[in-house]
C-alpha positions, -999 to 999 in steps of 0.1 A, spaced: 174 288 78 145 305 95 109 296 92 82 323 98 49 308 109 17 329 113 1 326 148 -24 354 148 -36 381 125 -61 407 134 -65 438 113 -91 457 92 -120 437 78 -118 445 41 -144 420 28 -176 406 42 -204 383 29 -231 362 46 -244 329 31 -271 310 50 -257 309 86 -221 314 76 -200 345 76 -172 349 51 -148 376 59 -115 388 44 -87 399 67 -53 407 52 -44 378 30 -67 354 47 -103 342 42 -121 332 74 -154 314 78 -175 318 110 -208 305 122 -233 334 124 -252 320 154 -222 313 177 -194 333 162 -171 302 162 -145 301 135 -150 271 113 -121 274 88 -94 297 76 -74 298 44 -45 319 32 -56 331 -2 -29 355 -13 8 358 -8 12 396 -8 -23 411 -14 -52 421 7 -87 405 2 -110 432 -10 -140 413 -22 -158 379 -19 -185 365 -42 -202 332 -34 -222 309 -57 -236 274 -49 -222 245 -69 -257 231 -76 -282 245 -51 -282 259 -16 -291 225 -1 -258 210 -13 -239 233 11 -210 235 -13 -200 269 -27 -176 283 -52 -160 314 -36 -144 340 -58 -119 362 -39 -101 392 -52 -79 419 -38 -56 445 -54 -44 428 -86 -49 393 -75 -77 367 -80 -83 333 -65 -112 308 -66 -119 285 -37 -143 257 -30 -159 255 4 -179 225 16 -198 227 50 -203 190 55 -183 173 67 -155 191 84 -158 226 70 -133 221 43 -117 245 19 -96 237 -12 -82 260 -39 -97 256 -73 -75 283 -89 -45 296 -71 -36 333 -70 -36 349 -104 -22 384 -109 -35 410 -134 -20 442 -147 -47 464 -131 -65 466 -98 -97 446 -96 -126 466 -82 -154 440 -86 -160 404 -98 -191 383 -106 -193 345 -113 -214 334 -143 -242 310 -136 -224 280 -151 -194 287 -129 -171 284 -160 -162 321 -162 -158 351 -140 -163 387 -150 -138 412 -136 -140 450 -135 -107 469 -133 -97 503 -120 -92 518 -155 -129 512 -165 -124 479 -182 -142 445 -182 -124 412 -184 -139 377 -190 -117 351 -174 -120 314 -180 -120 292 -149 -102 259 -155 -107 232 -129 -87 200 -125 -119 179 -120 -156 182 -118 -166 203 -88 -186 175 -72 -156 150 -76 -129 174 -64 -112 160 -32 -112 182 -2 -86 191 22 -92 197 59 -84 234 67 -101 236 101 -83 265 118 -51 257 99 -49 259 61 -29 236 39 -16 246 5 -26 226 -26 -7 216 -57 -31 228 -83 -35 220 -120 -36 249 -145 -43 241 -181 -39 204 -175 -4 207 -160 7 206 -124 17 238 -108 50 228 -92 55 262 -76 26 256 -52 38 250 -16 26 218 -1 31 229 35 11 250 59 0 282 42 7 300 74 44 292 71 71 307 49 100 283 43 134 300 42 143 286 8 113 301 -9 119 331 -31 119 364 -13 90 387 -18 101 412 -45 85 432 -73 98 408 -98 79 377 -85 47 396 -78 41 414 -110 16 405 -137 23 378 -163 2 372 -194 -26 347 -189 -42 328 -218 -74 324 -197 -83 360 -204 -109 355 -231 -120 390 -236 -112 425 -225 -133 456 -234 -126 493 -224 -149 522 -219 -144 554 -238 -142 572 -204 -108 558 -195 -107 573 -160 -98 559 -126 -126 541 -108 -129 540 -70 -157 515 -70 -178 494 -94 -206 469 -94 -211 442 -120 -247 431 -127 -253 398 -144 -291 398 -147 -290 369 -172 -261 352 -156 -236 355 -184 -211 378 -202 -236 389 -228 -258 405 -202 -230 420 -181 -234 457 -170 -209 477 -151 -220 504 -128 -187 524 -124 -180 551 -99 -154 575 -111 -131 601 -94 -152 628 -111 -182 620 -89 -201 603 -117 -218 569 -122 -211 554 -157 -233 525 -169 -221 504 -198 -217 468 -209 -196 447 -233 -226 442 -256 -230 480 -263 -220 495 -296 -183 504 -300 -166 534 -315 -140 532 -343 -112 526 -317 -131 496 -303 -141 513 -271 -176 513 -257 -193 546 -247 -215 547 -216 -253 544 -220 -260 564 -189 -240 590 -169 -254 599 -135 -242 631 -118 -250 646 -85 -224 637 -59 -198 662 -49 -170 638 -41 -155 605 -53 -178 575 -51 -169 546 -28 -197 521 -34 -226 513 -58 -254 488 -51 -283 478 -72 -316 459 -67 -335 448 -98 -365 438 -78 -370 473 -64 -355 492 -94 -333 510 -69 -296 520 -72 -277 534 -42 -244 552 -42 -221 564 -13 -195 591 -16 -169 613 -1 -195 640 2 -209 622 33 -242 614 16 -261 583 5 -281 588 -27 -309 567 -40 -316 565 -77 -349 553 -92 -346 531 -123 -378 532 -144 -377 507 -173 -397 515 -205 -407 478 -207 -410 459 -174 -390 427 -171 -409 395 -168 -398 360 -158 -426 336 -153 -403 305 -150 -381 313 -121 -392 321 -86 -388 356 -74 -357 347 -54 -340 334 -86 -352 358 -113 -333 352 -146 -339 371 -178 -326 366 -213 -299 389 -226 -322 407 -251 -345 417 -222 -315 429 -201 -300 449 -229 -333 466 -237 -339 472 -200 -307 493 -196 -310 510 -230 -345 523 -224 -344 528 -186 -349 563 -172 -327 569 -141 -335 598 -118 -322 609 -85 -348 598 -59 -334 609 -24 -303 625 -10 -297 611 25 -277 631 51 -269 613 83 -232 605 84 -205 628 98 -177 615 76 -172 596 44 -197 568 36 -180 536 26 -208 512 17 -245 507 14 -268 476 14 -302 474 -1 -327 452 18 -364 446 11 -376 470 37 -347 495 42 -313 506 31 -283 504 54 -252 526 51 -219 525 70 -190 549 71 -159 564 85 -177 579 115 -184 544 129 -221 549 122 -246 523 109 -276 542 95 -308 526 85 -330 544 60 -365 537 47 -374 537 10 -384 574 13 -349 584 24 -358 590 60 -334 580 87 -351 554 108 -323 547 133 -286 547 137 -259 536 161 -222 536 167 -209 502 158 -171 499 164 -161 522 192 -150 551 169 -133 530 143 -146 532 108 -170 505 95 -157 492 62 -183 465 53 -219 455 60 -238 424 51 -271 409 62 -284 374 68 -306 360 41 -337 364 63 -327 400 69 -330 395 106 -294 401 114 -269 427 103 -231 420 102 -205 447 102 -167 446 98 -147 474 112 -113 490 110 -106 477 145 -106 441 132 -139 431 149 -169 416 133 -202 423 151 -238 413 146 -269 435 151 -306 430 151 -325 444 121 -358 444 139 -362 481 134 -400 479 137 -395 470 174 -385 503 190 -395 498 227 -404 528 247 -413 533 284 -450 532 293 -462 554 322 -488 539 345 -514 567 347 -544 571 369 -532 549 397 -540 551 434 -516 580 438 -539 602 416 -566 605 444 -569 639 460 -570 644 497 -608 644 497 -609 613 476 -584 593 496 -599 561 509 -602 559 547 -591 527 564 -606 524 598 -589 492 608 -571 463 593 -602 445 579 -622 475 568 -629 480 531 -614 509 511 -641 532 498 -637 556 470 -660 584 456 -636 600 431 -654 621 404 -626 613 380 -630 576 388 -668 573 395 -683 543 412 -707 519 397 -745 521 400 -747 511 436 -723 540 445 -692 519 452 -664 505 432 -663 468 426 -641 452 453 -627 418 457 -615 409 492 -590 382 500 -579 369 534 -545 351 534 -529 340 566 -548 365 587 -539 394 565 -563 415 544 -557 426 508 -581 443 485 -583 445 447 -597 478 436 -612 479 401 -624 514 390 -652 514 365 -661 544 344 -691 556 324 -692 568 288 -673 601 295 -648 589 321 -616 568 316 -610 538 339 -580 535 362 -556 520 337 -522 529 323 -535 547 292 -555 577 305 -546 607 285 -564 633 306 -547 656 330 -547 643 366 -556 662 397 -529 672 421 -526 643 447 -515 644 483 -501 609 480 -473 600 456 -451 570 448 -419 568 468 -402 535 460 -405 507 435 -395 470 434 -396 444 407 -398 406 411 -395 386 379 -409 401 348 -445 407 359 -445 415 396 -444 453 400 -446 466 436 -451 503 445 -447 518 479 -466 551 485 -457 580 507 -489 572 527 -475 538 537 -495 517 513 -479 490 492 -496 482 458 -490 456 432 -495 463 395 -511 435 374 -499 440 338 -523 413 325 -555 431 333 -540 466 341 -553 467 377 -538 476 411 -539 454 442 -535 468 477 -510 444 493 -503 461 526 -511 493 545 -489 503 574 -486 538 589 -450 530 599 -442 530 562 -452 567 558 -426 592 545 -398 567 542 -394 532 529 -367 511 512 -372 478 494 -349 450 481 -357 419 461 -343 385 471 -322 365 446 -347 336 446 -373 360 431 -398 349 458 -393 374 487 -390 411 492 -378 430 522 -392 464 533 -374 487 557 -388 516 577 -378 546 597 -385 528 630 -360 500 623 -387 474 615 -383 452 585 -412 434 568 -405 404 546 -432 395 521 -432 364 500 -452 354 469 -476 325 471 -483 298 445 -512 317 429 -491 349 425 -504 368 455 -483 384 482 -484 376 519 -464 389 549 -439 363 560 -425 378 591 -417 411 609 -386 420 629 -368 450 643 -333 449 628 -319 483 639 -325 508 666 -336 537 644 -338 544 607 -327 517 583 -304 534 559 -298 504 537 -313 470 534 -295 443 512 -301 406 506 -269 385 508 -282 355 490 -315 339 496 -312 333 534 -292 362 547 -300 399 549 -279 429 559 -293 461 575 -274 493 582 -287 516 608 -275 549 623 -238 556 630 -226 529 606 -241 500 626 -242 469 603 -262 439 613 -264 406 594 -293 383 600 -300 347 589 -334 339 577 -350 307 589 -378 304 564 -395 273 578 -397 288 613 -405 322 599 -379 340 620 -347 360 617 -315 351 637 -289 377 644 -254 367 632 -230 395 638 -226 433 643 -201 452 622 -190 488 625 -186 509 593 -156 533 596 -166 570 600 -173 589 568 -196 617 557 -226 596 547 -221 566 569 -241 538 555 -236 508 533 -245 512 496 -234 477 484 -223 444 499 -214 409 490 -202 377 507 -170 358 496 -167 322 509 -136 315 529 -115 283 531 -131 274 564 -163 254 559 -192 276 564 -170 307 568 -172 338 548 -159 373 543 -182 403 541 -172 431 517 -191 464 521 -190 495 500 -201 528 515 -213 562 502 -178 576 505 -166 554 477 -146 530 500 -145 492 503 -142 474 536 -134 438 542 -148 420 573 -143 386 587 -176 370 598 -164 371 634 -149 407 634 -167 439 641 -140 461 627 -128 458 591 -96 439 585 -89 461 554 -102 493 540 -95 508 506 -104 544 509 -120 563 480 -115 536 455 -146 548 436 -141 585 443 -162 603 469 -196 596 453 -199 561 465 -199 524 456 -230 512 438 -227 475 435 -205 444 444 -207 412 425 -189 378 428 -183 361 395 -159 331 389 -141 339 422 -134 376 413 -150 406 429 -165 433 406 -173 467 421 -189 496 404 -192 532 414 -203 567 406 -169 574 391 -179 556 360 -155 527 366 -158 489 371 -130 474 391 -120 437 393 -106 426 427 -94 394 442 -89 382 478 -52 372 485 -42 363 520 -73 380 536 -67 413 517 -83 428 486 -62 435 456 -73 455 426 -66 437 394 -81 458 366 -100 491 362 -124 496 333 -138 530 327 -171 528 308 -172 551 278 -196 580 277 -214 575 310 -217 595 342 -218 566 366 -222 529 368 -251 517 389 -247 479 387 -227 451 372 -244 419 362 -235 387 343 -258 371 317 -244 337 305 -209 349 314 -212 383 296 -203 413 318 -230 439 316 -231 473 333 -262 493 342 -252 529 337 -267 563 339 -257 593 318 -277 625 323 -314 615 321 -307 582 302 -302 546 313 -277 526 293 -274 489 295 -237 485 285 -218 455 272 -184 457 289 -168 430 267 -178 446 234 -178 482 248 -211 492 233 -246 501 245 -271 473 244 -302 493 254 -308 530 261 -339 545 275 -348 579 289 -357 575 326 -350 609 342 -318 599 360 -306 573 384 -312 593 416 -348 582 415 -361 548 426 -357 521 400 -355 483 396 -344 460 368 -348 424 359 -329 407 331 -332 370 321 -319 352 290 -342 323 297 -373 345 296 -357 367 269 -368 398 289 -353 430 301 -377 449 323 -369 483 339 -394 497 364 -387 533 375 -402 566 387 -402 596 365 -418 629 374 -437 611 402 -452 585 378 -441 549 377 -430 537 342 -423 503 328 -398 496 300 -398 462 283 -376 448 256 -362 415 244 -326 404 250 -320 379 222 -318 406 196 -298 429 218 -271 405 230 -261 393 195 -230 370 192 -196 387 186 -181 371 155 -146 384 160 -132 406 189 -110 436 183 -74 441 195 -73 479 193 -98 504 179 -71 527 163 -35 524 154 -12 506 178 18 528 185 37 506 210 37 471 224 55 455 254 56 418 263 50 410 299 50 373 306 53 340 288 39 312 310 25 278 300 27 286 263 8 318 267 23 352 259 9 382 278 15 416 263 3 452 267 -3 477 239 -12 513 236 -22 536 207 -42 564 193 -74 555 211 -57 565 245 -64 530 260 -40 506 275 -49 470 266 -36 437 279 -40 406 258 -28 370 257 -20 348 227 -17 311 228 -15 289 197 -29 294 163 -56 321 162 -61 318 200 -64 353 213 -80 367 245 -85 403 256 -79 406 293 -85 442 302 -90 477 287 -78 506 308 -89 541 299 -67 565 319 -45 585 295 -60 618 282 -41 615 249 -24 588 227 1 563 241 34 563 223 58 545 247 57 514 268 85 498 288 91 475 318 113 485 347 141 460 343 166 448 368 199 465 369 226 449 348 203 423 331 170 419 315 145 402 337 134 367 326 106 368 301 89 338 318 89 353 352 56 350 370 63 380 393 47 413 390 59 437 363 62 474 367 50 490 334 57 526 323 34 542 297 38 577 282 24 597 253 7 628 243 3 659 266 36 648 283 17 624 305 34 594 321 18 567 341 31 538 361 13 504 364 18 473 383 8 442 363 6 409 382 1 374 369 -22 355 392 -26 318 394 -62 312 404 -72 278 417 -101 262 397 -114 247 429 -119 282 444 -137 293 413 -161 264 415 -168 270 452 -172 307 446 -195 302 417 -218 277 434 -253 288 443 -254 317 420 -275 304 392 -308 319 381 -322 351 368 -308 386 375 -329 410 393 -315 444 402 -334 469 423 -324 504 434 -338 533 453 -312 559 447 -280 545 462 -297 525 489 -308 493 471 -291 461 460 -284 439 431 -288 403 421 -265 383 400 -269 356 374 -244 330 364 -257 307 336 -255 269 338 -233 267 308 -207 289 325 -204 264 353 -203 236 328 -173 252 310 -155 255 343 -162 219 352 -148 207 318 -115 225 326 -114 214 362 -85 190 354 -62 220 353 -51 229 388 -47 266 381 -57 293 356 -39 324 347 -52 359 351 -36 393 348 -42 423 371 -33 459 362 -32 486 388 -24 522 382 2 532 407 10 569 399 8 595 372 28 626 362 22 655 338 47 683 331 20 710 327 3 707 360 25 691 386 9 676 417 -18 693 436 -7 729 428 -29 760 427 -31 780 396 -8 806 410 21 781 414 17 763 381 48 758 361 46 772 326 56 748 298 73 760 267 56 734 245 22 723 260 19 696 233 50 677 242 48 640 236 68 612 251 81 592 221 100 564 239 109 552 274 133 529 292 135 522 329 156 501 354 159 495 391 189 511 408 181 496 442 153 473 454 132 504 461 143 531 436 141 530 398 151 554 371 127 562 343 141 579 312 117 594 286 125 607 252 104 637 243 93 654 211 107 687 223 142 672 222 146 667 260 157 636 278 138 636 311 148 615 341 124 604 368 129 585 400 102 561 412 101 551 448 83 518 455 77 528 491 58 560 484 46 549 449 55 584 435 76 596 407 98 627 408 115 646 379 151 649 390 169 662 359 167 667 321 191 671 292 182 692 261 191 680 226 189 697 193 163 676 176 132 656 184 141 623 202 125 592 188 143 563 206 161 557 239 175 524 251 197 514 281 230 496 276 232 473 306 269 471 316 280 460 350 292 490 371 283 514 343 251 531 333 249 541 297 221 553 275 217 554 238 193 579 222 183 585 186 164 613 170 153 630 138 188 642 130 200 606 122 225 605 151 228 579 179 243 595 210 257 576 240 252 591 275 267 584 309 243 584 338 267 577 366 259 609 386 222 600 388 229 564 398 255 573 424 232 598 440 204 573 443 228 547 458 237 570 487 221 561 521 189 580 531 187 597 497 161 625 495 144 618 462 122 649 464 153 671 468 177 663 439 211 681 439 218 706 411 249 687 400 229 659 384 237 659 347 244 636 317 278 633 300 280 626 263 304 597 256 302 594 218 278 597 188 272 580 155 259 596 123 239 566 113 213 579 89 205 610 69 171 614 85 152 602 115 160 569 133 128 549 140 143 517 155 174 508 174 186 474 187 217 463 206 232 428 203 253 418 233 283 395 225 286 385 261 264 385 292 258 421 304 269 411 339 304 399 329 330 419 347 353 426 317 371 458 310 362 456 273 328 448 259 318 445 223 283 453 212 267 453 178 243 482 172 217 481 144 195 510 134 167 516 109 156 549 96 134 570 73 160 566 45 149 529 41 184 517 52 197 493 78 229 504 94 251 481 116 279 493 138 304 476 162 306 494 196 335 487 220 331 500 255 362 504 276 357 505 314 393 497 324 398 531 341 380 537 373 352 562 369 358 567 332 341 551 302 354 552 267 334 542 236 350 533 202 327 528 172 334 510 140 312 509 109 303 474 97 277 476 69 245 491 56 218 478 33 187 491 16 163 465 30 128 479 24 109 501 0 99 526 26 110 538 61 120 511 85 99 512 117 109 480 136 142 462 142 153 435 166 182 411 171 170 375 175 204 358 178 241 366 175 239 370 137 202 371 129 183 404 127 146 409 119 132 441 105 98 455 93 87 485 74 57 505 62 60 484 30 44 456 51 74 432 47 90 413 75 126 403 66 151 382 85 187 392 79 219 373 85 250 392 94 277 376 72 315 380 73 333 375 41 356 394 16 344 425 -2 343 409 -37 318 383 -26 298 408 -6 294 432 -35 284 403 -58 256 390 -35 242 423 -24 238 457 -38 251 475 -7 272 506 -9 295 507 22 321 534 30 356 522 35 381 504 13 375 467 21 343 460 42 343 425 56 307 423 68 274 425 50 237 417 56 220 390 36 182 385 35 174 349 44 136 349 48 107 373 43 70 374 48 42 398 39 23 411 69 -14 419 67 -9 449 91 -11 483 73 10 512 84 34 492 105 46 511 136 71 486 150 79 451 161 87 433 194 104 399 199 103 376 229 119 341 233 93 314 241 116 286 250 111 274 285 148 276 295 155 310 278 165 338 300 176 366 276 161 378 244 193 389 229 223 366 233 212 331 240 220 306 213 194 282 227 166 306 219 156 287 188 120 298 189 110 335 190 76 351 191 74 382 169 48 409 172 42 433 143 18 461 151 3 491 134 -33 492 121 -38 458 136 -16 431 150 2 400 135 21 375 156 46 351 141 67 323 155 103 324 142 121 290 143 159 294 138 167 257 144 157 245 108 189 236 90 221 256 90 227 292 81 
């Protein structure tokens, strides 16, 4: 007996509704309920056995204050009714279990008294179905389903339904009936009270039921047909002699099939979406307006006579045709102020009532958006995508922030009008004709003397024909000799501007005036500024090596705090390292760190460091990492050559340098968060590093989509955000959700800019120079950083999956697919999933993933060592990765995270300014709560090398090797270590060639050493690990399994001082045997070892199982004879075959000596038992057709489950017992973790220890 328990399901979101602050979503067979404000999952319930949830309708039991709702759920031909109660405990119970109908359900609506439900079917029919409850809705007992649903034994027509399973609905007991057509087909139901058909008996792609009076007598169906029409009819209309009802309205205009229809009675508006990529708005003009003086506007109810007359006399005309989508439009949503549409192109388009496109954005990283819903206050929009994610968006479309230029400032004065400053205490005079003085001939001035320093507020007054010196002057400005050179930002209201003439001004946004803070000739022609993390100080560097530190006073004014000479010569970069330490980089890479003694008002020199020689030899980013020694630290610097350097506080030379980690354009920022180092650069990547034994190691690399370069990385309440530039636009990018938060045109990042972001102030302020004019961009953050309801696993189809580690109950795995990304995830417990990293490196899809295994045996699944991972796919591209599992001490995280609280302020002047980092208080709180754990697990992924057939390595165009098929794809891969430094990588290609590569761990390079051409496209390749023998098994589209001997390659690699780059021409493969297993392609192949692969026996028996496009499972017995030295003989014996699925088999794995699990495109997971008996019993129990006279072996299906993953591509199994060491032949592996992947991912736990087989 085998039990199959669901652990995780993430696939396309096919239904979505919002009620109050709760999000109801349908995913596969499940209904999930989340909190809209936090994204936390409150409850989940398995609704259907083998159907997908397509729609949800919610009605309150009494009123909205009761917080109890009846939830109608339908999908395909199934219907179920649930009861959800928010308080207490977020409980779900089934009112009516799954009921199956003879036709597809396209829409449903609950009547007001909740006693009936109206259904629309795909053949243009309406059904009235009676809902029979066991008890009154208020008295019905509830069942706790918090994150784990329990089945209910329901009552139907007064009798107990004994077929209901009383165990966890995520489990499938082995003794339950297998999923077949017979037990899922429709059965007559006496609760069907009425069924009416339309005279237009055509297929409907969509439909919308309107119950304006809340009952069957007022029902109207808006039906979208395959003939691009909208048919409007109801069960109360007149019938023809055959009893069918003709439509009362027929709307034409679309040029493709309709996918959704929506209707608003308050606005008299009907919207339709179609295959023709348009959204169309229809205006409904009734002859007699509806009136309802009793009910409030939110609960308008009408009598059935009014409703019937409304539809009979209404005039419906096409109002607007809206073009904005680039692909099919799936759904629309009518709101009070706008209409929202979503489609296949991943766009969310917002239209006004006149059909004008107000705004649009990409929602799900290229994946289609299936559903859209809005909160009841219409402040938030919720979308569900094909990537399995559910995201929230702000609907505050009236707030479209734009940058505001600060015109007519001090830089607008011409040379004749420039104020002359005789000495430090003289007043600034001005006689500008554009900015005339007051009646006494002078501008009004306010002088302030603070700590012996003079500052002057200049207020320019105008007359009736002249504009004052404010930010909103529309007139053309005279050409000025002075201009802004550098900007700085402190908080959300302190804007500092350094001029080319050496003057430092402050902009007051409250009264739109400028204040002269400082005037110093030494600041002429060159100045750099950086803001301190405490948001109270600013440092100004000059050409002469002098640094001025200004600090803000209690009344908001600035004063000079101290002055010091930090370098001998020009200061190339000036960076704050915390609130009391500053770094200055001078000529020839001279780095000096200084400690600020704020009470004494002085700087104390700490240490000199030398930057290694490079083209532009100065520091562009720096950070400090605390060491284990109290008070000690490491200094990490990034330079303009894209390198990182690690210094100890006492060393002048770097202890480690990683050259060109961010390409040649430079490192832009370094941030410490939770003990990890995050670096960004002009290569468009963000890298995560960690210090191990006084050396930096790269853990992950994330390439930000659609940006030229990344300027900064900051953290807001634990969320990683990247400040990026692309062409002339600034993008504030959410790295976790991979989407843009804010985008503004700024002219490019090479100009001076500064940014401040704070969740506490709900402000994002960007201060920058554009065309020589300072500009300010302000926006709110609360409506930009909306909560993520559900995170995605992959944005497109998953083509391959490889398990990496299983440690402390967590399974780490890598997956690749059509979106060209390599993603690493972890799963632990029920619905506990975490995305660890996303790597964008492949230029085409990823079709193959494998680990480099140890020779002769599979490496332990629970090993905590590093794993070498091979990925291959389109364009004949292969990459090699090193994936490491790191145990990070919680104490180190706490010490590294201390002192980093506060707001985030990021300032930049080209590449020479610095960043500030925020770590919210609640992040520290979450770490403290888990401080009882000594260690936490983290995965690092490093790209080691890459290879492409077309280009080779560093060759000119004259020496390029021509490829016969430039679109060659790698379909499968296997790899193993021959020595402790050399590994063989075998790739099966779509051009029918087996390619053999050798990887050297010393040089970290791969070399193509030989290849073998076959007659057909190769789909699978696996290694048969036999001691002293090296055998491969390959399968292709010809239905054959071929065994190959690799001894010549392995013997060559085992020779001393082997030259990998110079392979001998004698390397070749020898064919040992072949099996004609299927009539067409073989998609899956698995080998069951009867003994340990390392056993030194002359005969070894293996059981080979294959699954193919002909829907068959084929099992063979393979005997390998190694008795003769240097020779290998293979004998093959057919065992059995079985038609196990309704479509092609895509995944197959052995889970024990006699248990086999398979999956198919028919979305079924079946566990098979390999039985041995006589032929008579075998033919009576199964319908197999085996060649041979008296077969003694057959396959018997013992358990099955319906997976919610469409278009299944394969499966992977890993043992999760602590003492297990092999996934194939250990009888103690009673618990297996099964991964089924395709358009989504589902994880099961298989328990083979329940009962006896």
